[in-house]
Every structure is written in structure tokens, then in C-alpha cells.
N, C-alpha and C positions, 0 to 999 in steps of 0.2 A: 496779278495780285501782288501787293508789296509784302516783302518779308520783314518782320520785326525781330531783331536779334537779341534784345535785352529782355530780362525778366520783368514782368509787370510789377511785382512786389516781392520783396524779400524781408524775412524777419527770422530772428533766432528763436530757439525754444523758449528762452527767458523772456523775450519780447512778446511771444505768443501768450505765455502764461500771464504776464502782466496785463496785456491787452484784454484777454478773456476775463480776468479778475475785475478789471475796470468796467467792462460791460455788465457783468453779473452784479457787481456792487451798486450799479446804477439801474438795476432791474430791467436791463435790456436782454431779452430772451432770444430775439431773432439773430441770426448769424450772417445776414446779407448786409454788407457794408459798402457804401459808395465813397470813393475819394473824389473830392471836387476842389476846384480853385476857389478860395474864399476872397482873394484879392491880393494886393501888394502892399507891403510896408517897407520901412527903411531897410530892414534886413533881408528883403527879398519877398518871394511869393509865400503866401499863407494858404494852407489847405484845410478843408473841412472833411469830417467823417460823419456820415449819417446812415441810419438804417434805410435801405431802399431795395427796390427790385431791379432786375436787369432791364435795360432799355435798348432800343435799336441803336447801333453805333457803339455799343459798349464792348470793352474787352473784359475778360473775367479770369480770375485765378482763385484757386482754393488752396488754403493752407490749413491742414488738419480739417477741422469742421467749420472754418470761417471762409465765406466766399466774398471776395472783393471785386467791385466793379469800377472801371475807369473809362471815361469817354475816350475814344481812340485819339482824337486830336490832342487831348491833355497828355496822354501817354507819349505821343510823338514829340510834343514840346519839351517834356521833362525826362524822357527816356526811362520811365519807370520810377519806382519809389522804394523806400525802405522804412521800416518801423524799427526804431531802436528802443531797447529797454532803458529804464533809469540808469542802470549800471553801465550800459554801453554808451550812454550819453553823459558820462562823467558825473552822475548824480544830479543832473539838471532836469530830471523827469523824462517820461516817455515822449518820443518825438517821431513825427512823420516827416521824412526828408525826400526831396526829389533827387534822382540820380544826376541830373544835369541842371546847373544853375550858372548863368553867365553874369557878367558885370551889369549888363543892361537890365537884369531882373531886379536890381536894387531900386527901391523907390527913389523919388527925386525930392524928398522933403529936406528942408534946410538943416535938420539935425544930423544928417549923414556927413556933413563937411567937418 
């Protein structure tokens, strides 16, 4: 069995509070959230968050009363994730970032040049 050394997801208390407020202000009452790959853009990979249940092949972590699911292959590719609050993201809004991004993760559109 392979040992995975990095955390699946990290978030500060302020990011947790902002994320939970976002869920509740959008009338989302469930606390099971899936992180998925939504595609690639010029700035790299884009991720989606959706309410979902655990599936075979998922890894899971619970932060306070929120449970997050990530497919094992996605975790291995990006070595986990972090959710930053608006303040932690220099006022640019709350963001989900992978722990590992390489140059090859950047899209190949002409506007990158």
C-alpha cells in the first residue's frame, strides 16, 4: 500500500468561516464537498467544488464539520489542496489552489505568450 505524505486539504479558520458563510448564503445545507478537476486554462488547472457523496477511490478529510472528497488520482497529481480566504489571497477572493503546479499545467492558448 502506497503511503501519501501530504495533507489532502488545508484551510485556516478564516478560510473555513468564509467558505461556510458562502455555502449557507447560497442555501447549501449539506457539508459533503467534492473537489474535482474542471479543466485547464491559460493560468493552469481549474477546480470545481460540488456537494457530493463519497465514492470508491476517494480520499476524504474533515475540517470541523465539513467533509471534503478528492479522487485519489487527482490528489496524487496535485499533492493536495488549500483553500485561502479573501484576505489570505490578497483581496482577490476566496480560492482553491493545488499544492503542486508545474509549467506543463499551463494551458497552451496563444494569450499566454
